[in-house]
C-alpha positions, 0 to 999 in steps of 0.5 A: 582515677588514680588522679583522684586518689593523688589529689586527695592525698595531697589535700589530706596530708600535705604535697611532700613526694618522698624520694627513696633514691636508696643507694649504698651511700646513703644507708646507715652503717648500722644497717650495713654491717647487719645485713647484705646490701639490698636487704638493708636498702629494703629495711631502711626503706621500709622504716622511712616508709612507716616513719613518712607515710602519714606526712607525704602525699606518696613516695616516688622510687627511682629504679637506677639505685636498684638496677645498680645494685643486680638482681637482688636490688630489683627484688629491693625495688619490688618489694618496696613498693608492695611495702608501700602499697601495703601501707595504702601509700601510693608510688611513682616508679621514676623509671623514664621509659620511652620507646615505641612499638613492643618494646614500649609495651613491653615497658608498660606491662613490666611497670604497670601490670607485672611485679615491679607495678606502681601507681604511676611512672614517669615517661620520656616523650622525646619519640613523640605520641608513640612512646605514650600510646603503650601506656594508654590501655592502663590508663582506661582502667582508671587506676594508673597514670603517668608523668611526662617529662617537660621541663626538668630540674637539671642544669643542662635541661636548657641544652634542648628544653630551651630551644625555641620552636617558632614562637615558644621554647621546646618544653612549652610545646612538649606541655602543650602536647601533655595538655592535648594527650591527657584531655581524655584522662580527666578526673572528678579533681580536674586534673588529667592521669597524664600529669608532666614533670616540672623542675623546682629549679625554674621557677619562671618556667614552672609558674609558666606551665602552671598558667597555661596549663591549669589541668596538668598535674605536676611531679616537681622534682629539685627540692632541697639538695638540688636547690629549690625551696618552698617559695620556689615551688609555690607557682606549681599549685592551684588552691594549695593542690595540682602538684606533688613536689619530690625530695630525696637525699635532704629526707633519706639522707637527713640523718648524716652528720647528726652524732645519734643519727646511725641510730635514729634515721627515721626521726630524722627523715620525718622530721625533715619530711614534715618541715619540708610540707610546712616550707611548702605550705607557708608559701602557699598562703602568700 
């Protein structure tokens, strides 16, 4: 199952998820001077993948950054996924889909079986079970998974996610549903292919979700540019596994401000990913 492959990747290479949120503002001037924007983004992504594939568990490709470049950007999104797969890497499509019925089915087909297919995608559960069920036929094959938004890392997440619903916050009720939905998709590693997004910027909430729902594999955003660190994400793990931690700007933009950054951006990306891995693992040992 895909969740076993992700578990093994964390075990072998650590829990870093390199976020390829490749906006034009993050691209080195040297590439933009030689190539059209979408081609420059693809070249950049390919070089970053080459530089970090052995020090990360997976890559996360955020689709909005490619949609903003139009049709050529979507081709870049497709080709970035294909390149990462050719390198043997796992890819999370950060698409946050959350519709129902035939629309949900088309989203599922596009991102799990079409040109934009990744190994796992992010899903918004606001419309309930009907927003999750279109993906189940692909999960049943064993080679696909989803990460359902539980407690996100943005400051205004509390506006809705921490509303009290009886005896607990809404995000915990969502987490309960995610755990329930995932019971039929548990791999040999003990985790389900239906995982959850739980942010690093709320360590208390992260610890609570992990304690109450031990079989939910986490995708943890919020490390780096959003303020989270190794200590903040430590509660996500059980026996040094069970989560991947995403960082985007702090890795792919690590070259900025360096005197040789425009030439050695892959060096700085690799160094940032390696340093992040060390920061996370040191807190796992405490």
